[in-house]
C-alpha positions in Angstrom: -23.1 -8.5 -6.3 -20.8 -11.4 -5.3 -22.5 -14.5 -4.1 -21.6 -17.6 -2.2 -21.3 -19.8 -5.3 -18.6 -17.6 -6.7 -16.6 -18.1 -3.5 -16.9 -21.8 -3.6 -15.7 -21.7 -7.2 -12.8 -19.6 -6.2 -11.8 -22.1 -3.5 -11.5 -24.8 -6.2 -9.2 -22.5 -8.3 -6.9 -21.4 -5.5 -6.6 -24.8 -3.7 -3.3 -25.8 -5.3 -1.5 -22.5 -4.7 -2.8 -21.3 -1.4 -2.9 -22.8 2.1 -5.7 -23.4 4.5 -4.4 -21.2 7.4 -4.8 -22.0 11.1 -7.5 -20.7 13.4 -6.9 -21.3 17.0 -8.4 -20.3 20.3 -6.2 -17.8 22.2 -6.4 -18.1 26.0 -4.2 -15.1 26.5 -6.3 -12.8 24.2 -9.5 -14.1 25.6 -8.4 -13.5 29.2 -7.3 -9.9 28.2 -10.5 -9.0 26.5 -13.2 -11.1 28.2 -14.3 -12.4 24.9 -13.7 -15.8 23.3 -11.0 -15.0 20.8 -10.1 -17.3 17.9 -7.6 -15.5 15.6 -7.6 -16.4 11.9 -3.9 -16.6 11.3 -3.7 -15.7 7.6 -0.2 -14.4 8.4 0.8 -18.0 7.7 -0.4 -17.9 4.1 2.1 -18.2 1.4 3.7 -14.8 0.7 2.6 -13.9 4.2 -0.8 -12.4 3.3 -4.3 -13.1 2.2 -3.7 -11.3 -1.1 -2.5 -14.5 -2.7 -6.0 -15.9 -2.7 -7.6 -13.1 -4.7 -4.6 -12.8 -7.1 -4.6 -16.5 -7.8 -8.3 -16.6 -8.5 -8.1 -13.7 -10.9 -5.1 -14.9 -12.8 -6.4 -18.4 -13.1 -9.4 -17.0 -15.0 -7.2 -15.2 -17.7 -7.9 -16.1 -21.3 -5.1 -17.3 -23.5 -4.7 -13.9 -25.1 -4.6 -12.2 -21.7 -1.9 -14.6 -20.5 0.2 -13.9 -23.5 0.0 -10.1 -22.9 0.9 -10.3 -19.2 -0.5 -8.5 -16.2 0.2 -5.3 -14.3 -1.0 -4.0 -11.0 -0.3 -1.5 -8.2 0.3 -2.4 -4.6 1.9 -1.3 -1.3 3.3 -4.8 -1.1 1.1 -7.7 -0.2 -1.0 -7.7 -3.4 2.2 -7.3 -5.3 3.6 -10.5 -3.9 0.4 -12.4 -4.5 0.2 -11.3 -8.2 3.9 -12.0 -8.7 3.7 -15.6 -7.3 0.4 -16.4 -8.9 1.6 -15.2 -12.3 4.9 -16.9 -12.1 3.3 -20.2 -11.3 1.4 -20.3 -14.6 4.1 -18.6 -16.7 2.5 -15.1 -17.0 4.8 -12.1 -17.1 4.0 -9.5 -14.4 4.8 -5.9 -13.8 4.1 -4.4 -10.3 4.1 -0.7 -9.5 4.8 0.0 -5.9 5.0 3.3 -4.0 8.5 4.7 -3.7 8.4 4.3 0.1 7.1 0.7 0.1 8.9 -1.4 2.7 12.1 -2.8 1.2 11.2 -6.3 2.5 8.1 -6.3 0.4 9.8 -4.8 -2.7 12.6 -7.5 -2.5 10.1 -10.3 -1.9 8.0 -9.2 -5.0 11.1 -9.3 -7.2 12.1 -12.7 -5.8 8.6 -14.1 -6.8 9.5 -13.1 -10.4 7.9 -9.8 -11.1 9.3 -6.7 -12.7 9.0 -4.0 -10.0 8.5 -0.3 -10.8 8.7 2.2 -7.9 6.5 5.2 -8.4 4.5 7.7 -6.3 4.0 8.6 -2.7 1.1 6.1 -2.0 -1.0 3.4 -3.5 -3.1 5.8 -5.5 -0.2 7.4 -7.3 1.3 4.0 -8.0 -2.0 2.9 -9.4 -2.1 5.8 -11.9 1.3 4.7 -13.2 0.2 1.1 -13.4 -2.8 2.1 -15.6 -0.5 4.0 -17.9 1.6 0.8 -18.3 -1.7 -1.1 -18.9 -2.5 1.2 -21.8 1.0 1.4 -23.2 1.8 -2.4 -23.1 -1.7 -3.9 -23.5 -1.4 -5.8 -20.2 -4.4 -6.8 -18.1 -4.7 -4.8 -14.9 -5.3 -7.0 -11.8 -7.0 -4.7 -9.4 -6.0 -5.1 -5.7 -9.5 -5.0 -4.4 -12.3 -3.8 -6.7 -12.7 -6.9 -8.8 -15.3 -9.7 -8.3 -12.8 -12.5 -8.9 -10.3 -11.0 -6.5 -13.0 -10.5 -3.9 -14.2 -14.0 -4.3 -10.7 -15.3 -3.8 -10.4 -13.3 -0.5 -13.8 -14.6 0.5 -12.4 -18.1 0.8 -11.1 -17.0 4.2 -14.7 -16.5 5.3 -15.5 -20.1 4.4 -12.7 -21.4 6.5 -13.6 -19.1 9.5 -17.1 -20.5 9.7 -16.1 -24.1 9.0 -13.3 -24.1 11.6 -15.3 -22.1 14.2 -19.0 -22.7 13.6 -19.9 -21.0 16.9 -18.5 -17.7 15.7 -20.7 -14.7 16.5 -18.5 -11.8 15.2 -15.8 -11.6 12.5 -13.5 -8.5 12.5 -11.8 -7.6 9.3 -9.4 -4.8 8.3 -10.4 -2.5 5.4 -8.2 -0.8 2.9 -9.8 -0.8 -0.5 -12.5 -3.1 0.7 -11.9 -6.3 -1.3 -11.1 -8.5 1.6 -14.1 -7.6 3.8 -16.4 -7.7 0.8 -15.4 -11.3 0.1 -15.4 -12.4 3.7 -18.7 -10.8 4.5 -20.3 -12.4 1.5 -19.0 -15.8 2.6 -19.9 -15.4 6.3 -23.4 -13.9 5.7 -24.1 -16.5 3.0 -23.4 -19.3 5.5 -25.0 -17.7 8.5 -26.7 -14.2 8.2 -26.7 -13.9 12.0 -22.9 -13.6 12.2 -21.9 -10.0 12.7 -19.2 -8.5 10.5 -17.1 -5.5 11.8 -14.8 -3.6 9.5 -11.8 -1.7 10.8 -9.7 1.1 9.3 -6.6 3.0 10.5 -7.5 6.6 11.5 -4.9 7.9 9.1 -6.4 6.1 6.1 -10.1 6.1 7.0 -12.6 6.8 4.3 -15.3 4.3 4.8 -17.0 5.7 7.9 -17.4 9.1 6.2 -18.5 7.3 3.0 -21.2 5.4 4.9 -22.4 8.6 6.6 -22.6 10.4 3.2 -24.1 7.5 1.3 -21.4 8.0 -1.3 -17.7 7.3 -1.6 -15.5 9.9 0.2 -11.8 10.2 -0.9 -9.1 11.4 1.4 -6.5 13.9 0.2 -3.7 11.8 1.8 -3.0 8.9 4.0 -0.7 8.6 7.0 -0.5 5.3 9.0 1.9 2.6 10.0 -0.7 0.2 8.5 0.7 0.6 5.0 -1.2 -2.5 3.6 -4.5 -0.6 4.0 -3.2 2.9 3.3 -5.7 3.8 0.5 -7.4 7.1 0.0 -10.7 5.6 -0.9 -12.7 2.4 -0.9 -13.4 0.7 -4.2 -16.8 1.3 -6.0 -17.8 -2.3 -6.1 -16.4 -3.0 -2.6 -18.4 -0.1 -1.2 -21.7 -1.6 -2.4 -20.8 -4.8 -0.6 -19.9 -3.0 2.6 -23.1 -1.0 2.6 -25.2 -4.2 2.3 -23.2 -6.8 4.2 -21.0 -5.2 6.9 -22.7 -4.4 10.2 -20.4 -1.7 11.5 -17.1 0.1 10.5 -14.8 1.5 13.2 -11.3 3.2 13.2 -8.2 2.7 15.3 -5.2 4.9 15.9 -1.5 4.1 15.1 -0.6 3.7 18.8 -3.5 1.3 19.2 -2.2 -0.7 16.2 1.3 -0.7 17.7 -0.1 -2.0 20.9 -1.9 -4.8 19.1 1.3 -5.8 17.2 3.3 -6.0 20.4 0.5 -7.8 22.2 0.4 -10.5 19.5 4.2 -10.7 19.6 4.4 -11.1 23.4 1.2 -13.0 24.2 0.4 -14.8 21.0 4.0 -15.4 19.7 2.7 -14.2 16.3 4.1 -11.5 14.1 1.7 -9.3 12.1 2.0 -6.1 10.2 0.0 -3.0 10.9 -2.8 -3.9 8.4 -3.0 -7.3 9.9 -3.3 -6.0 13.5 -6.2 -3.6 13.1 -8.9 -6.2 13.9 -7.3 -7.0 17.2 -6.6 -3.3 17.9 -10.3 -2.6 17.6 -11.1 -5.4 20.0 -8.5 -4.3 22.6 -9.5 -0.7 22.3 -13.2 -1.7 22.5 -14.1 0.2 19.4 -17.2 -1.8 19.0 -19.5 -3.4 21.7 -19.1 -7.0 22.5 -20.3 -9.2 25.4 -18.5 -11.3 27.9 -17.7 -14.6 26.3 -18.7 -13.6 22.8 -17.0 -15.7 20.2 -15.0 -13.3 18.0 -12.7 -14.1 15.1 -10.2 -11.3 14.2 -8.8 -11.9 10.8 -5.0 -11.3 11.1 -4.4 -11.1 7.4 -0.8 -10.0 6.9 2.6 -10.6 8.5 4.9 -8.8 6.1 6.2 -6.0 8.4 9.5 -4.2 7.6 12.1 -4.8 10.4 12.8 -1.1 10.7 9.1 -0.4 11.1 8.9 -3.3 13.6 11.6 -1.7 15.8 9.6 1.5 16.0 6.3 -0.3 16.6 7.8 -2.3 19.5 9.0 0.9 21.2 5.6 2.5 20.6 3.9 -0.5 22.1 6.1 -0.4 25.1 5.3 3.3 25.6 1.5 2.5 25.3 1.8 -0.1 28.1 4.0 2.0 30.4 7.0 -0.1 29.9 9.3 2.5 28.4 9.9 6.1 29.5 12.0 8.8 28.0 12.4 12.1 29.8 14.5 15.2 29.9 15.8 17.1 33.0 18.4 19.6 33.8 21.2 19.1 36.4 23.6 21.4 38.1 27.0 20.9 36.5 28.9 19.6 39.5 30.5 16.3 40.6 28.0 13.7 41.7 24.9 15.4 40.2 24.3 12.7 37.6 24.9 9.9 40.2 22.2 11.5 42.5 19.7 11.3 39.7 20.6 7.7 38.9 20.2 6.8 42.5 16.6 8.1 42.5 15.8 6.0 39.4 17.5 2.9 40.9 15.7 3.3 44.2 12.4 3.0 42.3 13.6 -0.2 40.6 13.6 1.3 37.1 16.3 0.1 34.6 18.2 2.7 32.5 18.5 1.9 28.8 20.6 5.0 27.9 21.8 8.4 29.0 22.5 11.5 26.9 24.4 14.2 28.8 24.9 17.6 27.1 26.5 20.8 28.6 26.3 22.8 25.4 22.6 23.2 24.9 21.5 26.8 24.4 18.4 26.1 26.4 20.1 25.8 29.7 22.3 27.9 31.9 26.1 28.0 31.8 26.4 26.0 35.0 23.9 23.3 34.0 23.8 20.1 32.0 20.8 18.7 30.1 20.2 15.0 30.5 17.9 12.8 28.5 17.3 9.3 30.0 15.6 6.2 28.5 14.2 4.0 31.2 12.6 0.5 31.3 9.5 0.5 33.6 6.9 -2.0 34.6 3.6 -0.3 33.7 1.8 3.0 34.0 1.7 2.9 37.8 5.4 2.5 37.9 5.9 5.4 35.5 3.7 7.6 37.7 5.6 6.5 40.8 9.0 7.3 39.2 8.0 10.7 37.9 6.5 11.6 41.2 9.7 10.6 43.0 11.9 12.7 40.6 9.7 15.7 41.2 9.8 15.3 44.9 13.6 15.5 44.6 13.1 18.8 42.7 13.9 17.6 39.3 12.0 19.2 36.5 10.8 16.3 34.3 9.8 16.8 30.7 8.3 13.5 29.3 9.4 13.0 25.7 7.4 9.8 25.0 
C-alpha cells in the first residue's frame, strides 16, 4: 500500500514540472451550499489537469534502458497530455492511444506536447488494449493512467497541498475514474490527519465503485456513457480499489444533468472553467449526495479544465435547463394571419425572451389548416417556467415541453 513517505518523495520529483495550484475560499459556493467551500483549483495545473503530477513522477523514475525504449499509454485525454509533456521534457519518446471519439481539443494538445497519437476504440478500455499491444510490439514501458504506485503517489501531492493550505479541512471530495487520484489524495490526507473525511464521486454512466464496494470485489461495467469523459472507465484499478476500500469513507454518484449544473455554476458564480470529470465533486455537494453540516469545511478537488468547446456549448444549455433559465416547447397554431403574433404576445406578457422560432406547416402530425411551432425561450427560473406554461395553457395552447 502507498504511504505518506512515497508522496513526499513524489513531491520532490515533480516540483520542477508541476505547479502548486490555488485553493481559495468561495463565498458564492459557500452561500449556495451552507458549507464552508474551499475549491482546490487543479484546473490551473500545467496541461489543465492533475494527471501531469502522476505522469511526471512515473517517468522521472525510468531507468536508462526504459528511457531509451520510450513509453506508451492509453488515455481519454488528460493523462495523455501529462505523459506527453513529462516525456518530452526529459527527451523520452511517447506514443499515446486515445479513444476515437476523444475531444479534439485534447487530441490536438497531446500532439502539441510532442507525443505520437493513435486513435483507437470506443472508450478508454479499448484504447488500453491497443496500447498494450504496442507495448509488446515495440518494447515500450506502459505508463498506467491510474493503477501504478508511482502515478498514485504523484497525484497524492494534491492531498499534501490541500491540508497545508486549508488545515481546518473536514471533508475532501474527489472524483473517481480508475481510482488513482483518490488513492493518492486519500493516502496523503489520512496520513496527515486520519479524522479528515474523504468522499469519492463517480458519474452514474461510468459508476463501478459503489457496486464493487457492495460486492467486495471489482465490478466491471459493460459500457460507459457520460459527459465526464475523463472518468469514463468501465472499472476501477486493482491497486486503486484496495486503497479505496481502506482509505475512502464513502463513494457516491451524480447524474450528467447534475454535472452540467456544476459546470455552469462554476462558470457563472466561480468564474472557473472545469470539464465534466473536474466538476463531479461540486456536483455531489450541490446535489447533497452525501451528508454534511452547516459550516462544514469542504474541499472539492476540481481536477480538470480541458473541456471541448462543442461539449461546453451543450453543457451550458443543459445547465440552463436544470436551473429553469431555458425552455423549449412545441405547440400547434391555426394557420391564419395573426396566430403567431398572438402566441408571441402571451410570451412577451410574461416577460420571457424568445431565442428562436421554428414554424412548419408541412408536418404530417398536424391538420391541413394548422402550423407546428417550436419556440426556444429564455426564462428566469423554475417558477417563471411554470408561470409561462400555465399562461399558455390558459390561452388554450397545447404545450409539449421538449427540454
